[in-house]
N, C-alpha and C positions, 0 to 999 in steps of 0.2 A: 405470347399474346396474340389474339386474332387480329388479322390486318383490316382495316376499315377503308372502303372504297365507297365514293359518293357520286354516281352518275345521275343524270336527269331522270331517267326511267329505267327501272329494271324488268326484265323478261326472264320468267321461270319456265325452262323446258325448251329444248332445241328440236322438238318435232315440227312438223310442217306448220301448224299453228303458231308456235313461238318464233320460228324462224320468218314467216312472212310478216308478223307483227314486228319484229326486231328490224328486219331489213326496212319496211315501211317508216318506221320511226327514225332510223338512223339516216335515210335519205331525206327526211325532212330537216334535218339539222339538229336532232336531239343527241345528246351524248347517253349511250345506251349500252348496259352491260346485259349479256345473255348468258345465263348460267344453265349448265346442263350437268345431270350426274353421271351420264355415260362417257365413254372414251371416244365417242363419235356423235355426229349429228344425224338426225333423221327419225329418232324415237321409234315408233312401231313401223317405220319404214327402213328395212334393213336389207340391202342386196349383198349377196357373196358370190364369188366366182369359182369356177373349176376349170382347169386346162382342157379338159375333155369336151367342153360345151361352150359355144360361143355366146349363148343367152346367160345373163345372170340369173341366179336363183333367188327368189324373193322369199325372205323368211317371215315377212309381215305382209304390208299392203302390197297388192300385185296388180289389181286391175284398175284402168282408168274406166270409171262407169259411165257410159255415155258421152255427151259433149258439153260437160259445164263450161261456160266460156272463160272464167277465171283461171281455171287449171289448164285448158288447152292453150291459151296465151301464154301462160308461165312456161308450159313445155316448148312451145315455139321459140320463146324469148332465149332459153337456154341452149337452144340449138338441138334438142332431143328428138329421137326418131319414134314415132308411134306405129305400131301395126294392129289392125283390128283382127279380133278373135274371129274365126270362121269354123265351119264343120257341123256336123250332125250330132244329135243326142242319142245315146243308146241306154236303154233300161234293162235291168236283170232282175229276175224274181226266182228264188230257189235255184240259182246258178244257171237258169236258162235265159235265153233272150226273151223280152217282154215288149208288149206295145207302149210306148212312152205316153200314149194318151189315154190309154184303156184304163179305167178306174181310178185315175189319180185325181180327178174332181177339181182341176184348177179353175174351171169356169165358176165354182161356188164362190171364190174369193171375190168375183166381181159383185156379189150381192151384199159384201160387208159395207156398212155405212159408217160405222164407228160411233154410232148413236143408238143406245147409250154406250159410253165407254166400258168395256169389260175386257176380261183377259181373253186371249185367243182360245184357251182351253173352254171357257164358259162358252164363247160364241160358237165354236164347231160342235160342241155337245148339244146345242139348241138347234142346229140344222138337222140333226139326225140323220148325218151322212153316213153311207155304208162304211164299215169298219175299215176296209181297205183305203177308202179314200180319205177318211179322217187321218189314218196313219200316215198316209202320204204327205197330206196337207200339213199336218203338225211336224213332220220331219223336215218339210221345206222351210216352214216358218223359223223353226228352230236353228236349222242349218244356216240360212241365209243370214239371219240376224244375231246369231249366236245368242240366242236368247231362250228362256224358259217359257213355254207355252202357257205356263199357270201364272205367268207374271206379265209378259208383254202386253200392252193394251190395244184393242182394235182402232182406237181414235188415232193413235201414233202410226199404225199399219197403213190406214187409209191416207193419212197426210203424207207418209213416206211413199206410197205408191204414186200418189198425185205428183209429188215432187220428182219422181224417177220419169214419170211420162213426159213432164215438161222439158227434160234433158235427153231425151232418147236413151233413157236407162237401160233398156234392153240390149244395147250395143256395149261392147267392152272392148278395150284395147290394152296393150302393154308397151312399156318404155324399153326399148331395145337396149339402151345402154345400160338399164338398171333404174328403178325408181329413185335409189339413194343419190343417184347423180343430181336429181332435181332438188334434194335437200341440199347437197353440197354447193350447187349453184346459188341457191338463196343465201348460204351462208358466206359464199365469196362475195356476194353483192353487199351484204351487211358489213363484212370487215372492210371492204373497199370504201364504204361510206363513212368509215371511222367507228364502226362498233367494236366493242371488246367481247370477244369469245372466251368463256371460263368453263372449259370441260372437266369432268370428274369432280364437280362440285355439287353435292347432294343436298337439297335443301332440307334443312331440319325444321326451322321455325320461322314462320312470318308474322312479325309483331307490326301492328299497324295502328295509327289513329289518322283522322282527317289530316291530308297533306303531308303525310309522313310513313314511311315503310322501313322497317328494319329486318333484314333477311341474313339469318345465320346458316352457313353451309359447312359441310364437313367433307374431308376427302373421300371420294367412293372407292370402293375396293376394287373397281376394274383397273385393268392393266393393259399395256401395250397400246397407248395412244397413237391412232394413225398419225402418219407424217403430213399433218396439214400445215402448210406454210403460215396459215392465218391463226393457228393455236400458239398465241405468243405468251400466254400467261401461265406460270407454274402454279401448282395446287397447294393451297394452305387451307386451314381452318380460317375462315373470312366472315366478316360481318360487312354486308353491303348496306347502304342506306340511300334512299331516294325519295322525291315527292310522291312519286306514281310507280306502280308495279303491274304489270301484265302478267297474270297466273295462266300459264298454259300448260299445267301439269295434267297428265291423265286423270280421269275420273276415278279410276281405281286406286291411284296414289292418294288423291284427296280424301277417298272414302277410308283407306286405310289408316290415316292419320300419320303416316310416314312423314309429311310435310304439314306440320301444324300450324293453323292459322288462328292467331290470338289478337283480339277477341274474335270469336265467331261470328262472321257477318250474318245477321239473322236471315234474311231473305235468301242470299246466294247459298249459305250454309244449309238451310232447309231444302233448297232446290236440288243441290248435287246429292244431298242424301235420299231424295224421291227418285233419282235416276238409278238404274242398274248398269253395271258393267258386265258384259257378255263374255262367254267362255268359248273359245275355239282352239282346235290343234290342227296342224298341218304338217305333211312331211313330203318332200320332193324326192324322187328317186330316179337317179340317173342310171340308165342301162347301157349295154354295149350296142344294143339293137332295138329299135322299135317293134317289137314282136307283135303288139296288137294291130298294126297297120295290115297285118295279113288278113285279118278278120274285118277290121274297120279302117279302112284306109283314110277316110275323111272325118274320123270322130273327133269332136271337141271336148265334150262332156260326157260320162257315163254314170248311172245312178244305180244303186241297189238298196232296197229297204231292209233286207233280213242280213246284212252284213255290216261290220264296221272296220275300217272305215266304208261309208256308203255313197259318198261323193268324190269323183276323179276328174281331172281334167289334163288335156295334153297342151302342146304348145301351138296348136293348129292356128293357122295355116303352115306354119313352120314344121319342119320335120324333125326336130330334135328328139332323141330317144329319152324323153323325160316324162314321167306322169306325177301329178301331184294328187295326194289324198287329203281330204278335208272332213273334219268332225266339228259340228258347231252345237251350242246348247249344251244341256245336261249330260248328253251322252259324252261330251268331250272330258268331263270329270272323271269318267272311267278309263281314260287313256293312261297308259304308263308314261311317266315323265322321261324315264331312261330311254336314249335313243335306240338301243339295241332291241329293246322290248316292243318299242313302237314300231320300228322298221319290221320286226317279225310279224306282229300283227297285220301291218300293211301288205306284206307279201303274201301271208295266208289267206286274206280276203282276195288279193288279186289273183292268186291261183285257182281260188273256188270260182271267181268270175269267168275266168278263161279255161276251166276244166283242166288245170295242170297241177302237178305235185309243186309244193312250194320249193323244193330242193332243186327243181329244174330252172328255177329263176334266180337262185342265188348266184350261180356262175356268171350270169348276164348283169348283175348289179356292180356298178362302178363305185357309187357314192350315194349318200343319203344326207339330207339337210332338213333341219327343224329347229324351233326354238320354243321353248316353254313360256309363253307371255303371261300365264296365270301366275307362275312361281317368280316371275322377274320382278324384282322389288322397284323398278322403275316404270313398270306399266301396270301390274297388278290385274291382268285381264286383256282381253281382245280389243273390243269396242263396245260403245255404249248403246242402250236402247231405252225407250221411254215405257215404264209399267203403266198398267191401268191406273187412271188418276193422275198421270204425270205429264200429260201432253203439253203443258206450259211451263214445266221446270225449266227448259232451255231459255224460254223467254225471260225468266226471272235471273238466270246466270248471266244473260247478255246484258244485264243493266249495270251501269258503273255503280260501285260502292263507294259513296262520298266522294266522288272524283278521285279516289285514290287506287282502289283495286278494280282491275279490269279482267274478267275472265274470257278466256279463249280455249280453244279444243273442240274436237268434233261433237263433243257431248253438250256444247253451247250453241251449237248451230240451230237457228229459229226457223230454217226452210225445210225441214224434213229430211235432211241429208245426213242424219246421225250415221257414225261409223263409217264415213268416207273421207278420203284425201280432200276432196274438193270442199266438203263441209268443214274440215279442219283449216284449209285455206282461207275460206271465207270469214271463219271466226276471227282468224288472226287480223285479217284486214280490217274487220269491224272494230276490234278492240284497239288497234293502232289508231283509228280515226277517232275513237272515244278519248284515248289518252292524251291525243294532241289537241282536243278541244279546249281544255283550260290554257289560260294564258301564261306566257313564260316558259314553255317547254323548250322551244328551240334557242340555240346559242346565238346570240347576236354577233 
């Protein structure tokens, strides 16, 4: 028989949004149960280590974009160390060095107003940009946003750009101890406040009516639960009931109906179907030596349009012998999920960029790290974006449903910071505040 638990508030998903909501709720005095399908916390924040490198490898979110105050304050509270990305950009065309400013047409983006809202593909076609510039700009928009240029809306792109400018989004930082330490810190504070963490509990069904939520979970197939001292609860097929529930599951999971919400909340349900889940793949390669520094001693990013992967970055200003390759948008769908094949593709592209034979790079390779977020049943994609006509979908998702369901996650951010950790953090804090608004939440 299923085991039944009845906290004051349920939180579904232990990514940054769910963790921030759960901590805020527990510290307010509410009895909170946090349910997570994985055998770890962090969601699409996932750091791993290798003994040959001091800096952790990020399989998901890596950069702290700009200086969003909530995120920087939390990193400071957790006692973690940020270092700012530095270095030059290098560009390649047909295997040769190219001028990063020549023919890329980025100034054209400044003319985008988002009125009328149209797809980026429609907008760039109407600009009659030279073919090379149109290709560079399309690649940039698809890569950065993990989006399809034929789907993402210009109104959302303009809002996003304005949001980035407000937080100095052109700057980028990394957490030296690993981004996942931030997730673990949030969880430690949540449990210290009396919260209950339930790992390896995959949400199957969320049944609700005003003032009542019933969540059925099943044991997830993941194994090897980390030795978290605060993971005190064994895994069972369980029924959880509570008056309120924060739904902080990724957009891809909601859209895949792996976690069925019944009945479908009309406004919120329509809103998350209007949003889109982006596709992106990345692989980090650890080498015995940073051979690229002979040619580019201060390189931070390098780009090429005619190869896949076409975006690479280093750990600059650190000198770790690590390169990360990135493919976002529709091109990511053509990347093989098998690690060996992806690694071969990356090494072949890297060899062409630096005029070397791939076999000369293999002896230098120590290890590679990647994760298939598209096939991951607990993410179903990289991060969200707003298609043409969906600019206000996140605003609809951010509204409480009968003071019973409260949606959180980067896809529910209303400030234009879709697809970011700080967007997820803000959404979790907003959902916690909403869930606390009804009387009677806190314990007496």
